[in-house]
C-alpha positions as CSV (number, residue, x, y, z in Angstrom):
1,M,-13.0,8.8,4.6
2,K,-16.7,9.0,4.5
3,K,-16.8,12.8,4.6
4,L,-14.4,13.0,2.1
5,V,-16.4,11.0,-0.2
6,A,-19.5,13.0,0.4
7,L,-17.3,16.0,-0.2
8,F,-16.4,14.8,-3.9
9,I,-20.0,13.7,-4.6
10,I,-21.4,17.4,-3.9
11,L,-18.9,19.3,-5.4
12,A,-19.4,16.9,-8.5
13,A,-22.9,17.6,-8.1
14,F,-22.8,21.4,-8.3
15,L,-20.1,21.8,-11.0
16,S,-22.4,19.4,-13.5
17,F,-25.6,21.6,-12.5
18,N,-23.6,24.7,-13.4
19,N,-22.1,23.5,-16.8
20,V,-22.6,25.5,-19.8
21,S,-21.3,23.0,-22.4
22,T,-19.8,19.6,-22.4
23,F,-16.8,18.1,-24.5
24,S,-16.8,14.7,-25.8
25,Q,-14.5,12.0,-23.8
26,P,-11.1,12.3,-25.3
27,Q,-10.1,8.2,-26.0
28,I,-6.5,8.7,-24.1
29,K,-5.8,10.9,-20.9
30,V,-2.8,11.0,-19.0
31,H,-2.7,12.4,-15.3
32,V,0.5,14.0,-13.3
33,T,0.0,13.9,-9.4
34,G,1.2,14.4,-6.6
35,G,-0.1,14.7,-2.9
36,Y,-0.2,13.3,0.6
37,N,-0.2,9.6,2.2
38,L,-2.3,9.0,5.5
39,P,-0.6,5.5,6.8
40,L,-3.1,2.4,8.0
41,P,-2.2,-0.3,10.3
42,D,0.1,-2.1,10.1
43,L,1.9,0.4,8.4
44,K,0.8,3.1,11.1
45,G,1.3,2.7,15.1
46,T,2.8,3.7,17.7
47,Y,6.4,3.0,19.6
48,P,6.2,0.6,21.8
49,T,2.7,0.3,22.2
50,D,2.2,-1.3,18.6
51,T,4.3,-3.9,18.6
52,N,3.5,-5.4,15.1
53,S,3.7,-1.9,13.0
54,L,6.7,0.0,11.2
55,F,5.7,2.6,13.2
56,Q,5.2,5.5,9.8
57,K,3.4,8.5,10.5
58,S,2.6,10.6,7.4
59,G,4.8,10.8,3.9
60,F,4.2,12.0,0.5
61,N,3.3,10.5,-3.6
62,A,3.9,11.6,-6.8
63,G,3.4,10.0,-9.7
64,A,1.4,9.7,-13.4
65,D,-1.5,7.1,-15.4
66,V,-2.3,6.7,-18.9
67,K,-6.1,6.3,-19.7
68,Y,-7.5,4.9,-23.0
69,Y,-11.6,4.7,-22.7
70,L,-13.3,1.6,-24.9
71,G,-16.4,2.0,-27.3
72,K,-18.6,4.9,-28.4
73,K,-19.4,6.1,-24.7
74,R,-16.1,5.9,-23.5
75,N,-17.0,5.7,-19.9
76,V,-15.4,2.7,-19.4
77,G,-11.5,2.3,-19.5
78,I,-8.2,0.5,-19.2
79,T,-5.6,2.3,-16.7
80,L,-1.9,1.8,-16.5
81,S,-0.4,4.0,-13.0
82,G,2.8,4.1,-11.5
83,A,3.5,6.4,-8.4
84,Y,6.5,6.6,-5.5
85,N,5.4,6.8,-2.1
86,S,7.8,7.9,0.7
87,F,6.8,7.3,4.2
88,S,8.4,8.8,8.0
89,S,8.1,7.8,11.4
90,G,9.6,11.1,12.7
91,D,11.7,10.5,15.3
92,V,11.0,8.5,17.9
93,S,12.1,7.8,21.1
94,V,13.7,4.4,22.6
95,T,15.9,3.6,25.2
96,G,19.0,5.8,25.2
97,A,18.5,6.9,21.8
98,T,16.2,8.5,19.0
99,M,15.2,6.5,15.8
100,K,13.9,7.7,12.7
101,G,12.4,5.3,10.1
102,K,11.8,6.0,6.5
103,V,9.6,3.3,3.9
104,N,9.7,3.7,0.5
105,I,7.1,1.9,-2.2
106,F,7.0,2.1,-5.6
107,T,4.0,0.9,-7.5
108,V,2.7,0.0,-10.5
109,G,-0.8,-1.0,-11.3
110,L,-3.0,-1.9,-14.2
111,G,-6.8,-2.0,-13.6
112,V,-10.2,-0.9,-15.0
113,E,-12.2,2.7,-14.6
114,Y,-15.6,3.9,-15.2
115,S,-16.5,7.3,-15.7
116,F,-19.9,8.4,-14.2
117,M,-20.7,11.8,-16.8
118,P,-18.0,11.4,-19.6
119,K,-19.1,14.1,-21.7
120,G,-19.1,16.6,-18.9
121,K,-16.7,19.1,-18.1
122,T,-16.6,17.7,-14.3
123,N,-16.4,14.0,-14.1
124,P,-16.8,11.7,-11.0
125,F,-14.8,8.5,-11.7
126,L,-14.2,4.7,-9.9
127,G,-11.5,2.7,-10.6
128,A,-9.5,-0.5,-9.6
129,E,-6.2,-1.9,-10.3
130,F,-4.0,-4.8,-9.4
131,T,-0.6,-3.2,-8.2
132,G,2.8,-4.6,-8.1
133,N,4.7,-2.9,-4.9
134,F,8.5,-3.1,-4.8
135,F,9.5,-1.7,-0.8
136,S,12.8,-0.2,0.4
137,G,13.4,2.1,3.0
138,K,16.3,2.7,6.3
139,T,16.3,3.3,9.7
140,T,18.9,5.8,11.4
141,L,19.6,5.4,15.3
142,T,21.5,7.9,17.2
143,P,22.1,7.2,20.6
144,T,22.2,10.1,23.3
145,S,25.9,10.5,23.0
146,G,27.2,8.7,20.4
147,T,27.3,8.0,16.3
148,A,24.0,7.6,14.3
149,T,23.9,4.3,13.0
150,E,21.8,3.3,9.9
151,Y,20.0,-0.1,8.9
152,T,19.2,-0.5,5.1
153,M,15.6,-2.3,4.4
154,K,16.4,-5.3,2.5
155,S,14.6,-4.7,-1.2
156,A,11.2,-6.7,-1.3
157,S,8.1,-7.5,-3.6
158,R,4.2,-7.6,-3.0
159,F,1.0,-8.0,-5.4
160,G,-1.5,-5.7,-4.2
161,A,-4.8,-4.2,-4.8
162,Q,-5.8,-0.4,-5.1
163,L,-9.1,1.2,-5.3
164,N,-9.4,5.2,-6.5
165,G,-11.9,8.1,-6.8
166,G,-12.4,11.0,-7.6
167,L,-13.3,14.2,-9.9
168,E,-11.6,15.7,-13.0
169,F,-12.2,19.1,-14.4
170,A,-11.7,20.0,-18.2
171,F,-10.3,23.6,-18.5
172,N,-10.8,22.9,-22.0
173,K,-10.5,20.6,-25.0
174,N,-6.7,19.6,-24.0
175,I,-6.2,20.3,-20.6
176,G,-8.1,20.0,-16.8
177,G,-7.5,18.7,-13.2
178,V,-8.1,16.1,-11.2
179,V,-8.0,15.5,-7.2
180,G,-9.0,12.3,-5.8
181,V,-8.2,9.5,-3.5
182,K,-6.8,6.1,-3.4
183,Y,-6.7,3.2,-1.2
184,N,-3.6,0.9,-1.4
185,L,-3.3,-2.5,-0.3
186,A,0.3,-2.8,-0.8
187,N,1.0,-6.7,0.2
188,L,-1.7,-8.9,-0.5
189,I,0.1,-11.2,-2.4
190,G,3.5,-12.7,-1.6
191,K,4.1,-11.9,2.5
192,D,7.3,-12.9,3.2
193,S,9.4,-13.5,6.3
194,T,13.5,-13.7,5.5
195,T,16.5,-13.0,7.6
196,A,19.0,-10.2,6.9
197,T,22.4,-9.8,8.3
198,L,22.9,-6.3,9.4
199,P,23.4,-3.5,8.7
200,E,20.9,-4.6,6.3
201,Y,17.4,-5.9,8.1
202,A,14.0,-7.5,6.1
203,L,10.3,-6.6,5.7
204,N,9.2,-9.1,7.5
205,D,5.0,-9.2,7.3
206,K,4.6,-13.1,6.8
207,E,3.1,-15.1,10.1
208,T,5.7,-16.9,11.9
209,T,5.8,-18.2,15.5
210,V,7.2,-14.9,17.2
211,S,5.2,-12.4,15.0
212,K,1.7,-11.6,13.8
213,S,1.2,-11.1,10.0
214,K,1.4,-7.4,8.7
215,S,-1.5,-5.8,6.7
216,L,0.8,-2.8,4.9
217,S,-2.3,0.0,3.7
218,Y,-2.0,3.2,3.3
219,L,-4.7,6.6,1.2
220,Q,-2.9,8.4,-0.9
221,I,-5.1,11.9,-1.1
222,Y,-3.7,13.5,-4.5
223,A,-4.5,16.7,-6.9
224,G,-2.5,16.8,-10.3
225,V,-2.9,18.2,-14.2
226,A,-4.7,16.2,-16.9
227,F,-4.5,16.0,-20.4
228,F,-6.3,14.8,-23.1
229,F,-6.2,13.5,-26.4
230,N,-7.4,11.7,-29.5
231,Q,-10.2,14.6,-28.5
232,P,-13.1,15.0,-31.1
233,K,-12.9,18.7,-32.0
234,K,-16.9,19.4,-32.1
235,M,-18.1,20.8,-28.7
236,V,-21.5,19.6,-27.9
237,K,-24.1,22.5,-26.3
238,K,-26.5,22.0,-23.6
């Protein structure tokens, strides 16, 4: 993670040094992105060692965000985002069978962002959002000999926090690109432990007398396209 952040800083410095011209910061930006998810404990784990885990190994994300910048400098913005995140355990060997689990999280976020070089063709940024997270999923158990059985996760809602950092590139006044990393803690508020009737099962992330509390977090590595709106037509020369 530290190496990835350092790479962003070095890349931003290099591209900013080589800028020939800059554009005034647009007031509205829209990003459409996709990328790779890295689950962290307790979303990630190895069966049967990590008994408090959901055993997810990897995943992907797809989403979009809208950013509205304030003031004359337009380096502080309000952000609204939405993303679909999917995780998979892959095939896990259990006694007499193979298990495969999937966890899906639809996330909606509202927050703030700070742009470090709002007039640069290369613009590093950092942001934070309060998020609503909606969980679903399924687990398929396939016996060595026999018919597979599918179990469905009972829908669950949690509130969390999301930190976002990245680099935006302006190709011209209307379009650009973006790369970045997000850290998501999806169940900061609203943990619960409920019962469900098979073939349905519950998320059960709250501490009980027989199980520990689960902290469901993950990293998103993403890239995408940026669209700029309400951009002043005048280009400022260095």
